[in-house]
C-alpha positions in Angstrom: 14.4 -30.2 31.8 11.7 -28.4 29.8 14.4 -26.3 28.1 15.6 -29.4 26.3 12.3 -29.9 24.7 12.3 -26.3 23.4 15.8 -26.9 21.9 14.7 -30.1 20.2 11.6 -28.3 18.8 13.7 -25.4 17.5 16.2 -27.9 15.8 13.3 -29.6 14.1 11.8 -26.2 12.9 15.2 -25.3 11.5 15.9 -28.7 9.8 12.4 -29.5 8.4 11.0 -26.0 7.8 14.1 -24.0 7.2 13.0 -21.5 9.8 15.1 -18.3 9.9 17.2 -17.4 12.9 14.9 -14.5 13.8 11.9 -16.8 13.8 13.7 -19.3 16.0 14.7 -16.6 18.5 11.1 -15.3 18.6 9.8 -18.9 19.2 12.3 -19.5 22.0 11.5 -16.2 23.7 7.7 -16.9 23.5 7.9 -20.5 24.7 10.2 -19.7 27.6 7.7 -17.0 28.6 4.8 -19.5 28.3 6.6 -22.2 30.3 7.6 -19.8 33.0 4.0 -18.8 33.4 2.9 -22.5 33.6 5.4 -23.2 36.3 5.5 -27.0 35.6 8.3 -29.5 35.7 7.1 -32.0 33.1 5.6 -31.5 29.6 2.8 -33.9 30.5 1.4 -31.3 32.9 0.6 -29.0 30.0 -3.2 -28.5 29.6 -5.7 -26.5 27.5 -6.6 -24.6 30.7 -3.0 -23.4 31.1 -2.8 -22.2 27.5 -6.0 -20.3 27.8 -5.0 -18.7 31.1 -1.7 -17.6 29.6 -3.4 -15.9 26.6 -5.9 -14.3 29.1 -2.9 -13.0 31.1 -1.3 -11.5 28.0 -4.6 -9.8 27.1 -4.8 -8.2 30.6 -1.3 -6.9 30.0 -2.5 -5.2 26.8 -0.5 -7.2 24.3 -1.5 -6.4 20.7 -3.6 -9.0 18.9 -0.7 -9.5 16.4 1.7 -10.3 19.3 -0.9 -12.7 20.9 -1.3 -14.5 17.6 2.4 -14.9 17.2 2.8 -16.3 20.7 -0.1 -18.7 20.4 1.3 -19.9 17.0 4.6 -20.8 18.8 2.7 -22.6 21.5 0.5 -24.5 19.0 3.5 -25.6 17.0 5.4 -26.6 20.1 2.5 -28.7 21.5 2.0 -30.3 18.1 5.7 -31.3 18.1 5.4 -32.8 21.6 2.3 -34.7 20.6 3.8 -36.0 17.3 6.9 -37.2 19.2 4.6 -39.0 21.7 6.0 -36.9 24.6 2.4 -35.9 25.6 -0.8 -38.0 25.2 -2.9 -35.1 23.8 -2.4 -31.8 22.1 -3.6 -29.1 24.7 -3.5 -26.3 22.1 -5.2 -28.0 19.3 -8.6 -26.3 19.8 -7.5 -22.9 21.1 -8.7 -20.1 18.9 -6.3 -17.5 17.6 -7.4 -13.9 18.8 -8.9 -11.9 15.9 -6.7 -9.3 14.4 -8.3 -6.1 13.2 -7.3 -5.2 9.7 -5.9 -1.7 9.4 -8.0 0.7 7.4 -6.6 1.7 4.1 -4.5 4.9 4.0 -5.1 7.5 1.3 -4.0 10.9 0.1 -6.2 14.0 -0.5 -6.9 15.2 -4.0 -4.6 18.2 -3.3 -1.7 15.9 -2.3 -2.1 13.9 -5.4 -2.1 17.1 -7.5 1.0 18.3 -5.7 2.8 15.1 -6.5 2.0 15.2 -10.2 2.4 18.9 -10.7 5.9 18.7 -9.0 6.9 15.8 -11.3 5.8 17.6 -14.5 7.7 20.7 -13.7 11.0 18.8 -13.6 13.0 18.7 -16.8 13.8 15.0 -16.4 12.3 12.0 -18.1 12.3 10.0 -14.8 10.2 12.6 -13.1 7.8 12.8 -16.1 7.5 9.0 -16.0 6.7 8.9 -12.3 4.2 11.7 -12.8 2.4 9.8 -15.6 2.4 6.6 -13.5 0.8 8.4 -10.6 -1.8 9.9 -12.9 -2.5 6.5 -14.4 -2.7 4.7 -11.0 -4.9 7.4 -9.5 -7.2 7.4 -12.6 -7.5 3.6 -12.8 -6.7 2.0 -9.4 -4.3 -0.5 -11.0 -2.1 -2.6 -8.8 1.6 -1.6 -9.0 2.5 -5.0 -10.7 -0.2 -4.3 -13.3 1.0 -0.8 -13.9 4.7 -1.5 -14.4 4.0 -4.5 -16.6 1.7 -2.7 -19.0 2.6 -3.2 -22.7 2.1 -0.1 -24.8 -0.7 -1.7 -26.8 -2.7 -2.2 -23.7 -4.0 1.4 -24.0 -6.9 2.0 -26.4 -6.8 5.8 -26.8 -9.9 6.0 -29.0 -12.1 4.2 -26.5 -10.3 5.4 -23.4 -9.7 1.9 -22.1 -6.8 -0.1 -20.7 -6.7 -3.9 -20.9 -5.1 -5.4 -17.8 -4.0 -8.9 -16.8 -4.3 -9.0 -13.0 -4.1 -11.6 -10.4 -4.3 -15.2 -11.7 -3.8 -13.7 -15.3 -7.4 -12.6 -15.2 -8.2 -10.0 -17.9 -10.2 -6.9 -17.1 -10.9 -3.7 -19.0 -10.5 -0.4 -17.0 -11.8 3.0 -18.2 -9.3 5.9 -18.1 -10.3 9.6 -17.6 -9.5 12.0 -20.5 -6.9 14.0 -18.6 -4.8 10.9 -17.8 -5.0 9.8 -21.5 -3.9 13.2 -22.7 -0.9 13.2 -20.4 -0.1 9.6 -21.4 -0.1 10.7 -25.1 2.4 13.5 -24.3 4.5 11.0 -22.4 4.8 8.6 -25.3 7.0 11.1 -27.2 9.4 11.2 -24.2 9.3 7.4 -23.9 10.2 6.9 -27.5 13.1 9.4 -27.2 14.3 7.5 -24.1 14.3 4.1 -25.8 15.6 5.3 -29.2 18.5 2.9 -28.9 16.2 0.0 -28.1 13.1 1.0 -30.1 11.7 -2.6 -30.1 10.6 -2.3 -26.5 6.9 -3.3 -26.1 6.5 -1.9 -22.6 4.7 1.3 -21.7 7.3 2.1 -19.0 10.5 0.5 -20.4 13.8 0.1 -18.5 17.2 -0.1 -20.1 18.6 -2.1 -17.2 15.9 -4.3 -15.7 15.9 -8.0 -16.8 12.2 -7.8 -17.4 12.6 -4.9 -19.9 10.2 -2.7 -18.0 10.4 -0.5 -14.9 10.4 -2.7 -11.7 8.1 -2.3 -8.7 11.1 -1.4 -6.5 12.3 1.3 -8.9 8.8 2.8 -9.0 8.6 2.7 -5.2 11.9 4.5 -4.8 11.1 7.2 -7.3 7.7 7.7 -5.6 9.3 8.2 -2.2 11.9 10.6 -3.6 9.1 12.7 -5.2 7.2 12.7 -1.9 10.3 14.2 -0.2 10.5 16.9 -3.0 6.9 17.8 -2.3 7.3 18.0 1.4 5.1 15.0 2.1 6.3 12.4 4.6 7.5 9.5 2.4 5.9 7.0 4.9 2.5 8.3 3.8 3.1 7.7 0.1 3.2 4.3 -1.6 1.7 2.5 -4.7 -0.9 0.9 -2.4 -1.8 4.4 -1.0 -2.4 5.7 -4.6 -4.7 2.7 -5.3 -6.5 3.2 -2.0 -6.9 6.9 -2.9 -8.5 6.0 -6.2 -11.1 3.8 -4.5 -11.8 6.1 -1.5 -12.3 9.2 -3.7 -14.6 7.3 -6.0 -16.8 6.1 -3.2 -16.7 9.5 -1.6 -18.3 10.8 -4.7 -21.1 8.3 -4.8 -19.6 5.7 -7.1 -21.3 2.3 -7.0 -19.5 -0.2 -4.9 -19.8 -3.0 -7.5 -18.3 -0.8 -10.1 -15.3 0.1 -7.9 -14.9 -3.7 -7.2 -14.7 -4.4 -10.9 -12.2 -1.6 -11.6 -10.0 -2.7 -8.7 -10.1 -6.4 -9.8 -11.3 -7.6 -6.5 -12.7 -11.1 -6.6 -15.0 -10.6 -3.6 -16.9 -7.4 -2.8 -16.0 -7.9 0.8 -12.5 -6.8 0.0 -13.8 -3.6 -1.5 -16.1 -2.9 1.4 -13.2 -2.1 3.6 -13.2 1.3 2.0 -16.6 2.1 3.3 -15.3 2.1 6.8 -13.2 5.2 6.1 -16.1 7.4 4.9 -18.7 7.1 7.7 -19.9 10.7 7.2 -20.7 9.9 3.5 -22.5 6.7 4.5 -24.5 8.6 7.0 -25.5 11.1 4.4 -26.6 8.3 2.1 -28.8 6.8 4.8 -30.3 10.1 5.7 -31.1 11.0 2.1 -32.1 7.6 0.7 -33.8 5.7 3.5 -37.6 5.9 3.4 -37.8 6.4 7.2 -35.6 9.5 7.0 -38.2 11.1 4.7 -41.0 9.9 7.1 -39.2 11.6 10.0 -38.9 14.9 8.1 -42.6 14.8 7.1 -43.6 14.1 10.7 -41.6 17.1 11.9 -43.3 19.4 9.4 -46.7 18.0 10.4 -46.0 18.6 14.1 -45.1 22.2 13.3 
């Protein structure tokens, strides 16, 4: 009997929300697992206590927080459906809290791995390799998002001042400094770029494409070229992505005592809390800062000398 309510719920999800078949299948699996646990014959027997006990049971079976959240989401939607259809008098899952999911720490490459990628790209006699090498240099030097990088117009770069004007999320403008080496390489690249687009010399994009509708290199094309380069370098391609390059920029800056607020501005983060995630991957550095800067650390050292 309860199976019929699941079917009605899934039909509603498909019709009203356009839920994909994979989503519907996952919902059905999770709800049948939940109702098997409850061992009830009528939906009116559902209770907040049963929902909580089911989640606790899954936690004892070492389900990942992400899986728990998905299953609870299915239960919440199902109970909400039953309540809205007046099948049950109250919603037993309305006030159940979703288990917290730990955010994965950002992945990053070493300085040596970044250099290996760019050095390999620049030794290839191919415009595409040179372009990907320049883009890596620029992303590592500035921390730009991949969407910001591929969509840079040529006039966004101020070579005299060593600055790039970027329009980030929400079309917010920010100005990012660029290190001298990246600027020099970019200047060399412009000659190759102009040769590449000689048949379409009106392109305004720093990284033009002759086939993309946008007129500039797409994120997907950059992603594929980056993966191919990683393979050429003997680096697992799963370890290399545009996000990883951006994370490497932030991690290496903070590891060299850069100010957190400055890194926040360069990354274009609205909240400093977003930038603070990078501090979790350099605990040794933070420990060194506390030991060298905190007044009690100096007090302890002075006390040791006095005791001697």
